[in-house]
N, C-alpha and C positions, 0 to 999 in steps of 0.2 A: 586587309589593306584596301582592296577594291571596294568592299562594302562601305567603308568609311568615306572613300572618295565620292561614291555615288550619293551617300547621305549628305555630304557637304555640298555637293553640286546641286542636289534637289533643294536643300535648305537655302542656298544662295539664289536659286531661281524663284522660290516662293517669296523670299525677302525682297528681291528686285522687283517682282511683279507688284507686291503690296506698296513698296516705295513709289513705284511709277504711278500707280492709281492715286495714291495720296498727293503726289506732286501735281498730277493732272487736275485734281479737285482744287488744290490751292491756287493753281494758275487760273482756273475758271472763276474762282471767287475774286481774285485780284482784278481780273478783267471786268467782272461785273461791278466791283466797287469803283474802279476808275471810270467806267462808262457812266455810272450814276453821278459821280463827282463832276465829270465834264458836262453832263446834262444840267446839273444844278448851277454850275458856273455860267453856262450859256443862258439859262433862264434869268440869272441874276444880271448879267450884262444887258440882256434885252430889256429887263425891267428898268435898269438905271439909264440906259441909252436907247429909247424907243426908235430913234432913227436908224440904228443898226439893224433892227428887225426888218424894216422896209428895204434897206440896202441888200440884206441877205436874200429876201424874197425875190427882189428884182434880179439879183445875180443868178439865183436858181432857175428863174423863168428864162433868162437869156441862155443859160446852159442847156435847158430842155429844148429851146428853139433851135439852137445850134445842132444838137444831136438829131432832132426830128426833121431838120431842114433838108437833109440829104435823101429822105424817103421820096420815092417816085410813086405817087398814088394814081397816076393816069392809067387808062386802059390801054392795053397793047393794040397795035394796028393789026388789022387783018382778021 
């Protein structure tokens, strides 16, 4: 009775591990496909509407300025 329980437990652990690994690979593939799809859609939108690209670049520059604007690069006194 105990040997059968241990065998079933070990079998369940192996099956669970393999299922988890397969699920992780499936999720990574899905993320990669969606990332590619969104990149294609972004390039298509920028191709169809070139002014959007300029707007996005200006927005990212403003965001960088806002993040870097708080840096104090002056030398300390003393």
